[in-house]
C-alpha positions in Angstrom: -97.6 91.8 1.4 -96.3 91.7 4.9 -93.6 94.1 6.0 -91.2 91.2 6.7 -91.5 90.0 3.1 -91.2 93.5 1.6 -88.1 94.2 3.8 -86.4 91.0 2.8 -87.0 91.5 -0.9 -85.9 95.1 -0.9 -82.8 94.8 1.3 -80.4 95.0 -1.6 -80.0 98.4 -3.2 -78.9 97.1 -6.6 -82.2 96.6 -8.4 -81.6 99.2 -11.1 -84.4 100.3 -13.5 -86.5 97.1 -12.9 -87.0 97.7 -9.2 -90.6 99.1 -9.5 -91.8 96.2 -11.7 -90.2 93.7 -9.3 -92.0 95.1 -6.3 -95.3 95.4 -8.1 -95.1 91.8 -9.4 -93.8 90.4 -6.1 -96.6 92.1 -4.2 -99.3 90.7 -6.6 -97.9 87.2 -6.4 -97.6 87.1 -2.6 -101.0 88.6 -2.0 -102.6 86.2 -4.5 -100.8 83.0 -3.6 -100.9 83.0 0.2 -103.7 80.7 1.4 -105.3 79.5 4.6 -103.9 76.1 4.0 -100.3 77.4 3.5 -99.2 80.7 5.0 -95.9 80.5 3.3 -96.1 82.9 0.3 -95.0 82.2 -3.3 -92.8 84.9 -4.8 -91.8 86.4 -8.1 -88.2 87.7 -8.6 -87.5 90.0 -11.5 -83.9 90.9 -12.4 -82.5 91.4 -8.9 -78.7 91.6 -8.7 -77.3 89.6 -7.1 -80.3 87.2 -7.2 -78.7 85.1 -4.4 -79.6 87.9 -1.9 -83.3 87.8 -2.7 -83.4 84.0 -2.6 -81.6 83.7 0.8 -83.5 86.6 2.4 -86.9 85.4 1.1 -86.3 81.7 1.9 -85.4 82.6 5.4 -89.0 83.9 6.0 -90.8 81.1 4.4 -91.0 81.8 0.7 -91.0 78.4 -1.1 -91.6 79.1 -4.8 -89.7 81.6 -7.1 -90.3 82.6 -10.7 -87.6 84.7 -12.3 -89.1 87.3 -14.8 -86.6 89.1 -16.9 -85.1 89.8 -20.3 -82.7 87.8 -22.4 -80.8 87.5 -25.7 -81.5 84.6 -28.0 -78.7 82.7 -29.6 -80.7 80.6 -32.0 -81.8 81.9 -35.4 -85.5 80.8 -35.1 -86.3 82.8 -32.0 -87.9 86.2 -32.5 -87.7 89.4 -30.4 -90.8 89.4 -28.3 -90.8 85.6 -27.9 -90.7 84.0 -24.4 -88.2 81.5 -23.1 -89.0 79.1 -20.3 -85.7 77.6 -19.0 -85.8 73.9 -18.3 -82.2 74.1 -17.0 -79.2 76.4 -17.1 -75.5 76.2 -18.0 -73.8 77.4 -14.8 -71.5 80.2 -16.0 -72.7 82.5 -13.3 -69.9 82.1 -10.8 -72.2 82.7 -7.8 -73.6 79.1 -7.7 -70.0 77.8 -7.4 -69.9 79.4 -4.0 -72.6 76.9 -2.8 -71.8 73.6 -4.6 -69.4 72.0 -7.1 -69.8 73.0 -10.8 -71.0 69.5 -11.8 -74.2 70.0 -9.8 -77.0 70.7 -12.2 -79.1 73.8 -12.3 -82.6 72.6 -13.2 -86.1 74.1 -13.0 -88.8 72.7 -10.8 -91.0 70.4 -12.9 -94.1 71.9 -11.4 -93.1 75.5 -12.0 -92.0 74.8 -15.6 -95.3 73.0 -16.3 -97.2 75.9 -14.7 -95.5 78.4 -17.0 -96.4 76.4 -20.1 -100.0 76.0 -18.9 -100.2 79.7 -18.2 -98.9 80.6 -21.7 -101.4 78.3 -23.3 -104.3 79.5 -21.2 -103.5 83.1 -22.1 -103.2 82.3 -25.8 -99.5 83.1 -25.9 -98.0 80.6 -28.4 -94.6 82.2 -29.1 -92.6 80.5 -26.3 -89.7 78.1 -26.3 -88.6 75.6 -23.6 -85.0 74.4 -23.3 -81.6 75.2 -21.8 -80.4 78.7 -20.9 -76.8 79.9 -20.3 -76.4 82.1 -17.2 -73.3 84.2 -17.3 -71.4 86.3 -14.7 -70.8 89.1 -17.2 -72.8 90.9 -19.9 -69.9 91.7 -22.2 -67.0 89.2 -22.4 -69.1 86.7 -20.6 -71.6 86.6 -23.5 -69.1 86.9 -26.3 -69.7 90.7 -26.9 -67.1 93.1 -28.0 -65.3 94.8 -25.1 -63.6 98.1 -24.7 -60.6 98.5 -27.0 -61.6 95.2 -28.6 -59.9 93.2 -25.9 -59.8 89.6 -26.9 -61.4 87.6 -24.1 -61.2 83.9 -23.4 -64.9 83.5 -24.1 -65.0 84.9 -27.6 -66.1 81.5 -29.0 -68.6 80.8 -26.3 -71.7 81.9 -28.3 -71.0 79.6 -31.3 -70.2 76.7 -28.9 -73.5 77.1 -26.9 -75.4 77.6 -30.2 -74.2 74.3 -31.5 -75.2 72.7 -28.1 -78.8 73.9 -28.7 -78.7 76.4 -25.8 -81.4 79.0 -26.4 -80.3 82.2 -24.7 -77.9 84.2 -22.6 -79.0 85.8 -19.3 -77.6 86.4 -15.8 -79.8 85.0 -13.0 -81.4 81.7 -13.7 -78.6 79.2 -12.9 -78.1 80.8 -9.5 -81.8 80.7 -8.8 -82.2 77.0 -9.9 -79.1 75.9 -8.0 -80.0 77.5 -4.7 -83.6 76.4 -5.0 -82.6 72.8 -5.4 -80.1 73.0 -2.6 -82.7 74.5 -0.3 -85.6 72.2 -1.3 -87.5 75.1 -2.9 -89.3 75.4 -6.3 -88.1 77.7 -9.1 -88.8 78.6 -12.7 -87.8 81.2 -15.1 -89.5 83.2 -17.9 -87.6 85.7 -20.0 -88.8 88.0 -22.8 -86.4 88.0 -25.8 -85.2 91.6 -26.3 -82.4 90.6 -28.8 -81.3 87.9 -31.2 -77.6 87.8 -31.2 -77.4 85.7 -34.4 -79.4 88.2 -36.4 -78.1 91.4 -34.7 -81.6 92.4 -33.8 -82.6 94.3 -30.7 -86.1 95.5 -29.5 -86.4 97.0 -26.0 -89.3 95.7 -23.9 -90.4 93.2 -26.6 -92.5 90.6 -24.9 -92.2 92.1 -21.4 -95.9 92.4 -20.7 -96.5 88.8 -21.8 -93.7 87.6 -19.6 -95.2 89.2 -16.5 -98.7 88.0 -17.4 -97.5 84.4 -17.8 -95.6 84.5 -14.5 -98.6 85.9 -12.6 -100.9 83.3 -14.2 -98.4 80.5 -13.4 -98.4 81.5 -9.7 -102.2 81.2 -9.6 -102.1 77.9 -11.3 -99.5 76.6 -8.8 -101.7 77.7 -6.0 -104.6 75.6 -7.4 -102.3 72.6 -8.0 -101.0 72.9 -4.4 -104.5 72.8 -3.1 -105.2 69.7 -5.1 -102.1 68.0 -3.8 -103.1 68.8 -0.3 -106.7 67.7 -0.8 -105.7 64.4 -2.3 -102.8 63.9 0.1 -100.2 63.7 -2.7 -96.6 65.0 -2.5 -96.0 65.2 -6.2 -97.9 66.6 -9.1 -98.9 64.2 -12.0 -101.2 64.6 -15.0 -104.3 62.7 -13.8 -104.2 64.7 -10.5 -104.2 68.0 -12.5 -107.3 66.8 -14.3 -109.3 66.0 -11.2 -112.1 68.3 -10.1 
């Protein structure tokens, strides 16, 4: 990885315990995904707070594709700890994205990145994944309907049941910001999260599915590289099924 990319991705000091994994994964992605045809690197972003710093800094030096890799809490009964969730879109409760665009603007994954994540999981034999809508919140406690200090009654105490009825799969804290900024900047973005908890069943398992999430993300980056080369060779702007199947 070039010093410019590394400096941009490490400028914030708020990485916490996942900083080492973030740097390792980002280094692998950038080194594997840079090509002679396209010198702009792809990038992985894992649990950076605030994620908007990483996106703005990396985009300013030419990074065009982002994959969030992180952990999440499921809010549907059928999702097990250790499963993976690929977000197709996100409910924008993050707050940060409102600084960039009105709240009605959708936070959606790049079609190509989402398809690459699914393809990666299938090619690796990982079947325990789910694809649907995520809720990105600005807060871990009241923002996700958790009990707060002194049992303070927050305005969001019914949020979990509301989102569950709306078929939202999970809570996390980065994806909506990533998707919104990527769309605004004309970049590609996707998100894969390992389920550490199921809020409906009161289950929690630290690091469950973490290795699978990182393997899927890295494989997806390699798949995207191959698809990008096919688009360039065939002079196509958009990916479509028959193009993927060409030799």
